[in-house]
PDB file as gemmi writes it, atoms N, CA and C in Angstrom:
CRYST1    1.000    1.000    1.000  90.00  90.00  90.00 P 1                      
ATOM      1  N   MET A   1       0.488  -1.359   0.286  1.00  0.00           N  
ATOM      2  CA  MET A   1       0.328   0.247   0.019  1.00  0.00           C  
ATOM      3  C   MET A   1       1.153   1.009   0.127  1.00  0.00           C  
ATOM      4  N   LYS A   2       2.257   1.051   0.509  1.00  0.00           N  
ATOM      5  CA  LYS A   2       2.467   2.500   1.008  1.00  0.00           C  
ATOM      6  C   LYS A   2       3.882   2.373  -0.703  1.00  0.00           C  
ATOM      7  N   LEU A   3       3.766   1.351  -1.066  1.00  0.00           N  
ATOM      8  CA  LEU A   3       4.524   1.925  -2.316  1.00  0.00           C  
ATOM      9  C   LEU A   3       3.826   2.085  -3.274  1.00  0.00           C  
ATOM     10  N   ALA A   4       2.322   1.589  -3.573  1.00  0.00           N  
ATOM     11  CA  ALA A   4       1.121   2.320  -4.310  1.00  0.00           C  
ATOM     12  C   ALA A   4       1.265   3.657  -4.113  1.00  0.00           C  
ATOM     13  N   TYR A   5       1.173   4.110  -2.639  1.00  0.00           N  
ATOM     14  CA  TYR A   5       1.067   5.700  -2.533  1.00  0.00           C  
ATOM     15  C   TYR A   5       1.966   6.623  -2.847  1.00  0.00           C  
ATOM     16  N   ASN A   6       3.074   5.777  -2.906  1.00  0.00           N  
ATOM     17  CA  ASN A   6       4.443   7.199  -3.002  1.00  0.00           C  
ATOM     18  C   ASN A   6       4.645   6.775  -4.527  1.00  0.00           C  
ATOM     19  N   SER A   7       4.154   5.660  -5.194  1.00  0.00           N  
ATOM     20  CA  SER A   7       4.245   6.009  -6.893  1.00  0.00           C  
ATOM     21  C   SER A   7       2.995   7.110  -6.950  1.00  0.00           C  
ATOM     22  N   LEU A   8       1.758   7.019  -6.554  1.00  0.00           N  
ATOM     23  CA  LEU A   8       0.948   7.887  -7.109  1.00  0.00           C  
ATOM     24  C   LEU A   8       1.697   9.412  -6.836  1.00  0.00           C  
ATOM     25  N   VAL A   9       2.160   9.388  -5.967  1.00  0.00           N  
ATOM     26  CA  VAL A   9       2.510  11.170  -5.250  1.00  0.00           C  
ATOM     27  C   VAL A   9       3.465  11.020  -6.498  1.00  0.00           C  
ATOM     28  N   ALA A  10       4.398  10.501  -6.539  1.00  0.00           N  
ATOM     29  CA  ALA A  10       5.617  10.367  -7.729  1.00  0.00           C  
ATOM     30  C   ALA A  10       5.143  10.666  -9.139  1.00  0.00           C  
ATOM     31  N   VAL A  11       4.226  10.564  -9.470  1.00  0.00           N  
ATOM     32  CA  VAL A  11       3.644  10.555 -10.369  1.00  0.00           C  
ATOM     33  C   VAL A  11       2.589  11.553 -10.974  1.00  0.00           C  
ATOM     34  N   ALA A  12       2.026  12.214 -10.021  1.00  0.00           N  
ATOM     35  CA  ALA A  12       1.117  13.656  -9.204  1.00  0.00           C  
ATOM     36  C   ALA A  12       2.382  14.855  -9.723  1.00  0.00           C  
ATOM     37  N   LEU A  13       3.384  14.683  -9.009  1.00  0.00           N  
ATOM     38  CA  LEU A  13       4.247  15.225  -8.696  1.00  0.00           C  
ATOM     39  C   LEU A  13       4.720  15.369 -10.406  1.00  0.00           C  
ATOM     40  N   ALA A  14       5.148  14.183 -10.811  1.00  0.00           N  
ATOM     41  CA  ALA A  14       5.978  14.267 -12.316  1.00  0.00           C  
ATOM     42  C   ALA A  14       4.823  15.075 -13.375  1.00  0.00           C  
ATOM     43  N   ALA A  15       3.358  14.840 -13.163  1.00  0.00           N  
ATOM     44  CA  ALA A  15       2.414  15.354 -14.113  1.00  0.00           C  
ATOM     45  C   ALA A  15       2.246  16.658 -13.879  1.00  0.00           C  
ATOM     46  N   THR A  16       2.320  17.333 -12.408  1.00  0.00           N  
ATOM     47  CA  THR A  16       2.331  18.678 -12.219  1.00  0.00           C  
ATOM     48  C   THR A  16       3.333  19.546 -12.918  1.00  0.00           C  
ATOM     49  N   SER A  17       4.959  18.904 -12.385  1.00  0.00           N  
ATOM     50  CA  SER A  17       6.092  19.468 -12.973  1.00  0.00           C  
ATOM     51  C   SER A  17       5.919  19.670 -14.199  1.00  0.00           C  
ATOM     52  N   PHE A  18       5.339  18.316 -15.241  1.00  0.00           N  
ATOM     53  CA  PHE A  18       5.252  18.707 -16.726  1.00  0.00           C  
ATOM     54  C   PHE A  18       4.211  19.913 -17.132  1.00  0.00           C  
ATOM     55  N   PHE A  19       3.079  19.272 -16.404  1.00  0.00           N  
ATOM     56  CA  PHE A  19       2.071  20.853 -17.191  1.00  0.00           C  
ATOM     57  C   PHE A  19       2.833  22.294 -16.944  1.00  0.00           C  
ATOM     58  N   THR A  20       3.247  22.374 -15.888  1.00  0.00           N  
ATOM     59  CA  THR A  20       3.078  23.855 -15.273  1.00  0.00           C  
ATOM     60  C   THR A  20       4.990  24.214 -16.113  1.00  0.00           C  
ATOM     61  N   VAL A  21       5.103  23.581 -16.393  1.00  0.00           N  
ATOM     62  CA  VAL A  21       6.493  24.074 -17.001  1.00  0.00           C  
ATOM     63  C   VAL A  21       6.556  23.811 -17.935  1.00  0.00           C  
ATOM     64  N   GLY A  22       6.943  24.726 -19.025  1.00  0.00           N  
ATOM     65  CA  GLY A  22       6.805  25.022 -20.498  1.00  0.00           C  
ATOM     66  C   GLY A  22       8.037  25.600 -20.865  1.00  0.00           C  
ATOM     67  N   CYS A  23       8.180  26.026 -22.334  1.00  0.00           N  
ATOM     68  CA  CYS A  23       9.374  26.474 -22.596  1.00  0.00           C  
ATOM     69  C   CYS A  23       9.416  27.718 -22.655  1.00  0.00           C  
ATOM     70  N   ILE A  24      10.915  28.360 -22.606  1.00  0.00           N  
ATOM     71  CA  ILE A  24      10.900  29.968 -22.114  1.00  0.00           C  
ATOM     72  C   ILE A  24      10.741  30.793 -23.516  1.00  0.00           C  
ATOM     73  N   ASP A  25       9.836  31.445 -23.668  1.00  0.00           N  
ATOM     74  CA  ASP A  25       9.011  32.334 -24.643  1.00  0.00           C  
ATOM     75  C   ASP A  25      10.402  33.345 -25.064  1.00  0.00           C  
ATOM     76  N   GLU A  26      11.022  33.289 -26.174  1.00  0.00           N  
ATOM     77  CA  GLU A  26      12.316  33.764 -26.948  1.00  0.00           C  
ATOM     78  C   GLU A  26      11.438  35.217 -27.134  1.00  0.00           C  
ATOM     79  N   THR A  27      12.082  36.594 -26.874  1.00  0.00           N  
ATOM     80  CA  THR A  27      11.534  37.425 -27.485  1.00  0.00           C  
ATOM     81  C   THR A  27      12.720  38.643 -28.072  1.00  0.00           C  
ATOM     82  N   SER A  28      12.808  38.988 -29.216  1.00  0.00           N  
ATOM     83  CA  SER A  28      13.804  39.488 -29.518  1.00  0.00           C  
ATOM     84  C   SER A  28      13.596  41.174 -29.090  1.00  0.00           C  
ATOM     85  N   PRO A  29      14.938  41.939 -29.074  1.00  0.00           N  
ATOM     86  CA  PRO A  29      14.701  43.197 -28.669  1.00  0.00           C  
ATOM     87  C   PRO A  29      13.860  44.201 -29.020  1.00  0.00           C  
ATOM     88  N   ASN A  30      13.272  45.032 -28.510  1.00  0.00           N  
ATOM     89  CA  ASN A  30      12.283  45.686 -29.557  1.00  0.00           C  
ATOM     90  C   ASN A  30      12.434  46.976 -29.164  1.00  0.00           C  
ATOM     91  N   ASP A  31      13.812  47.733 -29.128  1.00  0.00           N  
ATOM     92  CA  ASP A  31      14.095  49.223 -29.047  1.00  0.00           C  
ATOM     93  C   ASP A  31      15.218  49.455 -29.567  1.00  0.00           C  
ATOM     94  N   ILE A  32      15.588  48.444 -30.997  1.00  0.00           N  
ATOM     95  CA  ILE A  32      16.443  48.724 -32.080  1.00  0.00           C  
ATOM     96  C   ILE A  32      15.724  47.707 -33.074  1.00  0.00           C  
ATOM     97  N   ALA A  33      16.381  48.613 -34.380  1.00  0.00           N  
ATOM     98  CA  ALA A  33      15.680  47.298 -35.518  1.00  0.00           C  
ATOM     99  C   ALA A  33      17.050  46.824 -36.384  1.00  0.00           C  
ATOM    100  N   THR A  34      17.054  45.778 -35.946  1.00  0.00           N  
ATOM    101  CA  THR A  34      18.065  44.969 -36.990  1.00  0.00           C  
ATOM    102  C   THR A  34      18.307  45.036 -38.437  1.00  0.00           C  
ATOM    103  N   ALA A  35      19.036  44.940 -39.113  1.00  0.00           N  
ATOM    104  CA  ALA A  35      19.451  44.604 -40.781  1.00  0.00           C  
ATOM    105  C   ALA A  35      18.244  44.111 -41.405  1.00  0.00           C  
ATOM    106  N   GLU A  36      17.547  42.741 -41.097  1.00  0.00           N  
ATOM    107  CA  GLU A  36      17.246  41.765 -41.349  1.00  0.00           C  
ATOM    108  C   GLU A  36      15.480  42.080 -41.298  1.00  0.00           C  
ATOM    109  N   GLN A  37      15.529  43.056 -40.018  1.00  0.00           N  
ATOM    110  CA  GLN A  37      14.104  43.516 -39.945  1.00  0.00           C  
ATOM    111  C   GLN A  37      13.847  45.039 -41.258  1.00  0.00           C  
ATOM    112  N   LEU A  38      15.007  45.972 -41.153  1.00  0.00           N  
ATOM    113  CA  LEU A  38      14.492  47.137 -42.145  1.00  0.00           C  
ATOM    114  C   LEU A  38      14.924  46.284 -43.372  1.00  0.00           C  
ATOM    115  N   SER A  39      15.497  45.115 -44.179  1.00  0.00           N  
ATOM    116  CA  SER A  39      15.499  45.113 -45.037  1.00  0.00           C  
ATOM    117  C   SER A  39      14.460  44.221 -45.621  1.00  0.00           C  
ATOM    118  N   SER A  40      13.668  43.367 -45.047  1.00  0.00           N  
ATOM    119  CA  SER A  40      12.189  42.576 -44.737  1.00  0.00           C  
ATOM    120  C   SER A  40      10.941  43.671 -44.917  1.00  0.00           C  
ATOM    121  N   ASN A  41      11.051  44.818 -44.282  1.00  0.00           N  
ATOM    122  CA  ASN A  41       9.925  45.584 -44.141  1.00  0.00           C  
ATOM    123  C   ASN A  41      10.389  47.149 -44.751  1.00  0.00           C  
ATOM    124  N   ALA A  42      10.050  47.805 -45.878  1.00  0.00           N  
ATOM    125  CA  ALA A  42       9.775  48.859 -46.528  1.00  0.00           C  
ATOM    126  C   ALA A  42       9.200  49.801 -45.437  1.00  0.00           C  
ATOM    127  N   LYS A  43       7.944  49.694 -44.766  1.00  0.00           N  
ATOM    128  CA  LYS A  43       7.648  50.584 -43.727  1.00  0.00           C  
ATOM    129  C   LYS A  43       8.487  50.891 -42.706  1.00  0.00           C  
ATOM    130  N   ALA A  44       9.225  50.044 -42.108  1.00  0.00           N  
ATOM    131  CA  ALA A  44       9.802  49.762 -41.199  1.00  0.00           C  
ATOM    132  C   ALA A  44      11.458  50.789 -41.416  1.00  0.00           C  
ATOM    133  N   THR A  45      11.340  50.951 -42.613  1.00  0.00           N  
ATOM    134  CA  THR A  45      12.978  51.929 -43.114  1.00  0.00           C  
ATOM    135  C   THR A  45      12.172  52.922 -43.306  1.00  0.00           C  
ATOM    136  N   GLU A  46      11.261  53.265 -44.142  1.00  0.00           N  
ATOM    137  CA  GLU A  46      10.181  54.515 -43.961  1.00  0.00           C  
ATOM    138  C   GLU A  46      10.207  55.427 -42.512  1.00  0.00           C  
ATOM    139  N   ALA A  47       9.607  54.275 -41.401  1.00  0.00           N  
ATOM    140  CA  ALA A  47       9.191  54.898 -40.242  1.00  0.00           C  
ATOM    141  C   ALA A  47      10.752  55.398 -39.591  1.00  0.00           C  
ATOM    142  N   LEU A  48      11.785  54.761 -39.621  1.00  0.00           N  
ATOM    143  CA  LEU A  48      13.080  54.647 -39.131  1.00  0.00           C  
ATOM    144  C   LEU A  48      13.581  56.169 -39.722  1.00  0.00           C  
ATOM    145  N   LEU A  49      13.587  56.499 -41.022  1.00  0.00           N  
ATOM    146  CA  LEU A  49      14.130  57.959 -41.990  1.00  0.00           C  
ATOM    147  C   LEU A  49      12.819  58.828 -41.310  1.00  0.00           C  
ATOM    148  N   TRP A  50      11.943  58.705 -41.323  1.00  0.00           N  
ATOM    149  CA  TRP A  50      10.779  59.788 -40.843  1.00  0.00           C  
ATOM    150  C   TRP A  50      11.384  60.427 -39.327  1.00  0.00           C  
ATOM    151  N   ALA A  51      11.604  59.136 -38.406  1.00  0.00           N  
ATOM    152  CA  ALA A  51      11.942  59.798 -36.968  1.00  0.00           C  
ATOM    153  C   ALA A  51      13.303  59.921 -36.740  1.00  0.00           C  
ATOM    154  N   MET A  52      14.171  60.323 -37.654  1.00  0.00           N  
ATOM    155  CA  MET A  52      15.625  61.045 -37.726  1.00  0.00           C  
ATOM    156  C   MET A  52      15.615  62.484 -37.303  1.00  0.00           C  
ATOM    157  N   PRO A  53      14.714  62.932 -38.219  1.00  0.00           N  
ATOM    158  CA  PRO A  53      14.575  64.677 -37.753  1.00  0.00           C  
ATOM    159  C   PRO A  53      13.746  65.264 -36.067  1.00  0.00           C  
ATOM    160  N   ALA A  54      12.835  64.030 -36.055  1.00  0.00           N  
ATOM    161  CA  ALA A  54      12.286  64.176 -34.526  1.00  0.00           C  
ATOM    162  C   ALA A  54      13.464  64.178 -33.823  1.00  0.00           C  
ATOM    163  N   TYR A  55      14.060  63.351 -33.856  1.00  0.00           N  
ATOM    164  CA  TYR A  55      15.259  63.250 -32.422  1.00  0.00           C  
ATOM    165  C   TYR A  55      16.110  64.020 -32.775  1.00  0.00           C  
ATOM    166  N   LEU A  56      16.748  64.649 -33.842  1.00  0.00           N  
ATOM    167  CA  LEU A  56      17.635  65.584 -33.898  1.00  0.00           C  
ATOM    168  C   LEU A  56      16.651  67.134 -33.339  1.00  0.00           C  
ATOM    169  N   SER A  57      15.893  67.190 -33.400  1.00  0.00           N  
ATOM    170  CA  SER A  57      15.185  68.713 -32.873  1.00  0.00           C  
ATOM    171  C   SER A  57      14.900  68.762 -31.729  1.00  0.00           C  
ATOM    172  N   THR A  58      15.882  68.047 -30.722  1.00  0.00           N  
ATOM    173  CA  THR A  58      15.162  68.066 -29.577  1.00  0.00           C  
ATOM    174  C   THR A  58      15.875  69.169 -28.465  1.00  0.00           C  
ATOM    175  N   TYR A  59      15.535  69.573 -27.628  1.00  0.00           N  
ATOM    176  CA  TYR A  59      15.708  70.943 -26.879  1.00  0.00           C  
ATOM    177  C   TYR A  59      16.814  70.833 -25.897  1.00  0.00           C  
ATOM    178  N   ASP A  60      17.451  71.847 -26.050  1.00  0.00           N  
ATOM    179  CA  ASP A  60      18.803  71.319 -24.599  1.00  0.00           C  
ATOM    180  C   ASP A  60      19.887  70.115 -24.868  1.00  0.00           C  
ATOM    181  N   MET A  61      19.975  70.346 -26.360  1.00  0.00           N  
ATOM    182  CA  MET A  61      21.099  69.661 -27.113  1.00  0.00           C  
ATOM    183  C   MET A  61      22.337  70.111 -26.633  1.00  0.00           C  
ATOM    184  N   LEU A  62      22.748  70.971 -25.970  1.00  0.00           N  
ATOM    185  CA  LEU A  62      24.360  71.224 -25.432  1.00  0.00           C  
ATOM    186  C   LEU A  62      24.369  71.301 -24.375  1.00  0.00           C  
ATOM    187  N   ASP A  63      23.347  70.926 -23.459  1.00  0.00           N  
ATOM    188  CA  ASP A  63      23.317  70.684 -22.185  1.00  0.00           C  
ATOM    189  C   ASP A  63      23.625  71.522 -21.188  1.00  0.00           C  
ATOM    190  N   ARG A  64      23.294  73.370 -21.721  1.00  0.00           N  
ATOM    191  CA  ARG A  64      23.108  74.423 -21.267  1.00  0.00           C  
ATOM    192  C   ARG A  64      22.008  75.018 -20.327  1.00  0.00           C  
ATOM    193  N   LYS A  65      20.870  74.688 -20.962  1.00  0.00           N  
ATOM    194  CA  LYS A  65      19.851  75.584 -21.033  1.00  0.00           C  
ATOM    195  C   LYS A  65      19.745  76.638 -21.714  1.00  0.00           C  
ATOM    196  N   ALA A  66      20.482  77.107 -22.982  1.00  0.00           N  
ATOM    197  CA  ALA A  66      20.310  78.395 -23.749  1.00  0.00           C  
ATOM    198  C   ALA A  66      19.018  78.849 -24.075  1.00  0.00           C  
ATOM    199  N   HIS A  67      19.058  79.560 -24.458  1.00  0.00           N  
ATOM    200  CA  HIS A  67      18.446  80.180 -25.414  1.00  0.00           C  
ATOM    201  C   HIS A  67      18.193  79.433 -27.283  1.00  0.00           C  
ATOM    202  N   TYR A  68      19.545  79.567 -27.458  1.00  0.00           N  
ATOM    203  CA  TYR A  68      20.084  79.416 -28.962  1.00  0.00           C  
ATOM    204  C   TYR A  68      19.984  77.515 -28.677  1.00  0.00           C  
ATOM    205  N   ASP A  69      19.607  77.049 -27.691  1.00  0.00           N  
ATOM    206  CA  ASP A  69      19.973  75.551 -27.869  1.00  0.00           C  
ATOM    207  C   ASP A  69      18.565  74.754 -28.469  1.00  0.00           C  
ATOM    208  N   TYR A  70      18.316  74.714 -29.717  1.00  0.00           N  
ATOM    209  CA  TYR A  70      17.317  74.201 -29.437  1.00  0.00           C  
ATOM    210  C   TYR A  70      17.154  72.728 -30.867  1.00  0.00           C  
ATOM    211  N   GLY A  71      18.359  72.136 -30.837  1.00  0.00           N  
ATOM    212  CA  GLY A  71      18.699  71.029 -31.535  1.00  0.00           C  
ATOM    213  C   GLY A  71      19.494  71.164 -32.634  1.00  0.00           C  
ATOM    214  N   MET A  72      19.331  70.477 -33.390  1.00  0.00           N  
ATOM    215  CA  MET A  72      20.245  70.300 -34.556  1.00  0.00           C  
ATOM    216  C   MET A  72      20.149  71.182 -35.446  1.00  0.00           C  
ATOM    217  N   GLY A  73      18.871  71.936 -35.753  1.00  0.00           N  
ATOM    218  CA  GLY A  73      18.875  73.020 -36.446  1.00  0.00           C  
ATOM    219  C   GLY A  73      19.552  74.411 -36.250  1.00  0.00           C  
ATOM    220  N   THR A  74      19.741  74.194 -34.728  1.00  0.00           N  
ATOM    221  CA  THR A  74      21.061  75.077 -34.175  1.00  0.00           C  
ATOM    222  C   THR A  74      22.253  75.155 -34.334  1.00  0.00           C  
ATOM    223  N   MET A  75      22.657  74.249 -34.861  1.00  0.00           N  
ATOM    224  CA  MET A  75      23.945  73.652 -34.894  1.00  0.00           C  
ATOM    225  C   MET A  75      24.101  74.669 -36.775  1.00  0.00           C  
ATOM    226  N   MET A  76      23.184  73.712 -37.404  1.00  0.00           N  
ATOM    227  CA  MET A  76      22.944  74.369 -38.390  1.00  0.00           C  
ATOM    228  C   MET A  76      23.205  75.684 -38.947  1.00  0.00           C  
ATOM    229  N   HIS A  77      22.788  76.196 -37.872  1.00  0.00           N  
ATOM    230  CA  HIS A  77      22.730  77.953 -37.946  1.00  0.00           C  
ATOM    231  C   HIS A  77      24.044  78.598 -37.462  1.00  0.00           C  
ATOM    232  N   ILE A  78      24.471  78.004 -36.236  1.00  0.00           N  
ATOM    233  CA  ILE A  78      26.006  78.702 -36.140  1.00  0.00           C  
ATOM    234  C   ILE A  78      26.987  78.178 -37.126  1.00  0.00           C  
ATOM    235  N   ARG A  79      27.161  77.397 -37.770  1.00  0.00           N  
ATOM    236  CA  ARG A  79      27.403  77.102 -39.182  1.00  0.00           C  
ATOM    237  C   ARG A  79      27.489  77.903 -40.284  1.00  0.00           C  
ATOM    238  N   ASP A  80      26.156  78.154 -40.203  1.00  0.00           N  
ATOM    239  CA  ASP A  80      25.643  79.872 -41.506  1.00  0.00           C  
ATOM    240  C   ASP A  80      26.370  80.783 -40.774  1.00  0.00           C  
ATOM    241  N   VAL A  81      26.146  80.995 -39.565  1.00  0.00           N  
ATOM    242  CA  VAL A  81      26.520  82.144 -39.109  1.00  0.00           C  
ATOM    243  C   VAL A  81      28.177  82.371 -39.131  1.00  0.00           C  
ATOM    244  N   MET A  82      29.153  81.528 -38.727  1.00  0.00           N  
ATOM    245  CA  MET A  82      30.175  81.579 -38.845  1.00  0.00           C  
ATOM    246  C   MET A  82      30.952  81.410 -40.602  1.00  0.00           C  
ATOM    247  N   GLY A  83      30.064  80.649 -41.417  1.00  0.00           N  
ATOM    248  CA  GLY A  83      30.532  80.505 -42.758  1.00  0.00           C  
ATOM    249  C   GLY A  83      29.638  82.110 -43.148  1.00  0.00           C  
ATOM    250  N   GLU A  84      29.774  83.177 -42.656  1.00  0.00           N  
ATOM    251  CA  GLU A  84      28.754  84.247 -43.406  1.00  0.00           C  
ATOM    252  C   GLU A  84      28.134  83.996 -44.271  1.00  0.00           C  
ATOM    253  N   GLU A  85      27.245  82.896 -44.241  1.00  0.00           N  
ATOM    254  CA  GLU A  85      25.900  82.758 -44.777  1.00  0.00           C  
ATOM    255  C   GLU A  85      24.819  83.619 -45.069  1.00  0.00           C  
ATOM    256  N   TYR A  86      25.008  83.189 -43.275  1.00  0.00           N  
ATOM    257  CA  TYR A  86      23.840  84.346 -42.573  1.00  0.00           C  
ATOM    258  C   TYR A  86      24.010  85.680 -42.237  1.00  0.00           C  
ATOM    259  N   VAL A  87      23.557  86.813 -43.412  1.00  0.00           N  
ATOM    260  CA  VAL A  87      23.819  88.134 -42.353  1.00  0.00           C  
ATOM    261  C   VAL A  87      23.086  88.266 -41.273  1.00  0.00           C  
ATOM    262  N   VAL A  88      23.636  89.035 -40.336  1.00  0.00           N  
ATOM    263  CA  VAL A  88      22.652  89.243 -38.914  1.00  0.00           C  
ATOM    264  C   VAL A  88      22.925  91.066 -39.035  1.00  0.00           C  
ATOM    265  N   THR A  89      21.901  91.631 -38.929  1.00  0.00           N  
ATOM    266  CA  THR A  89      22.104  93.212 -39.173  1.00  0.00           C  
ATOM    267  C   THR A  89      21.575  93.528 -37.217  1.00  0.00           C  
ATOM    268  N   ALA A  90      21.356  94.800 -37.686  1.00  0.00           N  
ATOM    269  CA  ALA A  90      21.666  95.138 -35.981  1.00  0.00           C  
ATOM    270  C   ALA A  90      20.228  94.637 -35.440  1.00  0.00           C  
ATOM    271  N   HIS A  91      20.613  93.914 -34.429  1.00  0.00           N  
ATOM    272  CA  HIS A  91      19.772  93.284 -33.157  1.00  0.00           C  
ATOM    273  C   HIS A  91      19.691  93.740 -31.970  1.00  0.00           C  
ATOM    274  N   SER A  92      18.635  93.689 -31.148  1.00  0.00           N  
ATOM    275  CA  SER A  92      18.955  94.305 -29.841  1.00  0.00           C  
ATOM    276  C   SER A  92      19.523  93.249 -29.329  1.00  0.00           C  
ATOM    277  N   TYR A  93      19.179  92.143 -29.367  1.00  0.00           N  
ATOM    278  CA  TYR A  93      19.726  90.768 -29.004  1.00  0.00           C  
ATOM    279  C   TYR A  93      20.067  89.698 -29.643  1.00  0.00           C  
ATOM    280  N   ASP A  94      21.143  89.344 -29.861  1.00  0.00           N  
ATOM    281  CA  ASP A  94      21.615  88.313 -30.891  1.00  0.00           C  
ATOM    282  C   ASP A  94      22.431  87.088 -30.059  1.00  0.00           C  
ATOM    283  N   TRP A  95      21.577  86.319 -30.158  1.00  0.00           N  
ATOM    284  CA  TRP A  95      21.860  84.239 -29.569  1.00  0.00           C  
ATOM    285  C   TRP A  95      23.130  83.887 -30.014  1.00  0.00           C  
ATOM    286  N   TYR A  96      23.243  84.698 -30.885  1.00  0.00           N  
ATOM    287  CA  TYR A  96      24.504  83.692 -31.875  1.00  0.00           C  
ATOM    288  C   TYR A  96      25.819  84.934 -32.255  1.00  0.00           C  
ATOM    289  N   SER A  97      26.063  86.063 -31.294  1.00  0.00           N  
ATOM    290  CA  SER A  97      26.914  87.031 -31.632  1.00  0.00           C  
ATOM    291  C   SER A  97      28.366  86.216 -31.476  1.00  0.00           C  
ATOM    292  N   GLN A  98      28.455  84.975 -30.844  1.00  0.00           N  
ATOM    293  CA  GLN A  98      29.661  85.050 -30.406  1.00  0.00           C  
ATOM    294  C   GLN A  98      30.554  84.464 -31.332  1.00  0.00           C  
ATOM    295  N   TRP A  99      30.043  83.602 -32.194  1.00  0.00           N  
ATOM    296  CA  TRP A  99      30.136  82.986 -33.366  1.00  0.00           C  
ATOM    297  C   TRP A  99      29.985  83.729 -34.469  1.00  0.00           C  
ATOM    298  N   GLU A 100      29.372  84.970 -34.750  1.00  0.00           N  
ATOM    299  CA  GLU A 100      29.239  85.761 -35.709  1.00  0.00           C  
ATOM    300  C   GLU A 100      30.841  86.619 -35.760  1.00  0.00           C  
ATOM    301  N   ASN A 101      31.559  86.919 -34.561  1.00  0.00           N  
ATOM    302  CA  ASN A 101      32.230  87.427 -34.424  1.00  0.00           C  
ATOM    303  C   ASN A 101      33.816  86.848 -33.925  1.00  0.00           C  
ATOM    304  N   ASN A 102      33.501  85.111 -34.070  1.00  0.00           N  
ATOM    305  CA  ASN A 102      34.877  84.626 -33.288  1.00  0.00           C  
ATOM    306  C   ASN A 102      35.178  85.156 -31.756  1.00  0.00           C  
ATOM    307  N   GLN A 103      34.568  85.325 -31.077  1.00  0.00           N  
ATOM    308  CA  GLN A 103      34.994  85.507 -29.960  1.00  0.00           C  
ATOM    309  C   GLN A 103      34.213  84.699 -28.809  1.00  0.00           C  
ATOM    310  N   GLN A 104      35.059  84.465 -27.836  1.00  0.00           N  
ATOM    311  CA  GLN A 104      34.422  84.003 -26.353  1.00  0.00           C  
ATOM    312  C   GLN A 104      34.219  82.141 -27.017  1.00  0.00           C  
ATOM    313  N   LEU A 105      34.714  82.048 -27.502  1.00  0.00           N  
ATOM    314  CA  LEU A 105      34.835  80.288 -27.999  1.00  0.00           C  
ATOM    315  C   LEU A 105      35.489  79.680 -27.336  1.00  0.00           C  
ATOM    316  N   GLY A 106      36.352  80.010 -26.453  1.00  0.00           N  
ATOM    317  CA  GLY A 106      37.522  79.195 -25.962  1.00  0.00           C  
ATOM    318  C   GLY A 106      37.016  78.399 -24.793  1.00  0.00           C  
ATOM    319  N   ARG A 107      38.245  77.108 -24.240  1.00  0.00           N  
ATOM    320  CA  ARG A 107      37.521  76.861 -23.184  1.00  0.00           C  
ATOM    321  C   ARG A 107      36.737  76.848 -22.147  1.00  0.00           C  
ATOM    322  N   ASP A 108      37.020  78.296 -21.725  1.00  0.00           N  
ATOM    323  CA  ASP A 108      36.199  78.566 -20.721  1.00  0.00           C  
ATOM    324  C   ASP A 108      34.545  79.239 -21.065  1.00  0.00           C  
ATOM    325  N   TYR A 109      34.371  79.362 -22.297  1.00  0.00           N  
ATOM    326  CA  TYR A 109      33.112  80.354 -22.747  1.00  0.00           C  
ATOM    327  C   TYR A 109      31.871  79.215 -23.161  1.00  0.00           C  
ATOM    328  N   ILE A 110      31.209  79.338 -24.198  1.00  0.00           N  
ATOM    329  CA  ILE A 110      30.499  78.725 -24.513  1.00  0.00           C  
ATOM    330  C   ILE A 110      30.755  77.153 -25.697  1.00  0.00           C  
ATOM    331  N   VAL A 111      30.948  75.955 -25.630  1.00  0.00           N  
ATOM    332  CA  VAL A 111      31.471  74.954 -25.954  1.00  0.00           C  
ATOM    333  C   VAL A 111      30.487  74.353 -27.108  1.00  0.00           C  
ATOM    334  N   THR A 112      30.287  74.256 -28.028  1.00  0.00           N  
ATOM    335  CA  THR A 112      29.545  73.502 -29.605  1.00  0.00           C  
ATOM    336  C   THR A 112      30.117  72.282 -30.045  1.00  0.00           C  
TER     337      THR A 112                                                      
END                                                                             
C-alpha cells in the first residue's frame, strides 16, 4: 500500500511539473531595428527615416539651458553664421554673436 501511495505521489508530482513548466518564450529586442528587419519591411525603413528629424530637434542638446539650444537646427544655424552665409543686421539681442564675431569660443566659454 505504501509503495502504491509513493508511486501515486511521484506520478502526481511528475505530471504537475510536466504541465506547469513550459518552454521559455524567446523575444527579440524591441528597442532597436536589425538589418534583417529593415530589409524585410519597407515601412520600417520609412518610419526610421522619418524619425531622424524628430530625434535631432530636441531641446537642450548642448546641456546648457540656453535660448539658442533647440537641437540640430541651431548647430546648422551656427555654421551658417560662422561661414558668413547668414547676415545678421543690428539686433537688440543676438544669441549667435559669439560665433559671428569668433569671440568667446575658448575652453572657458560657450562650447559647441
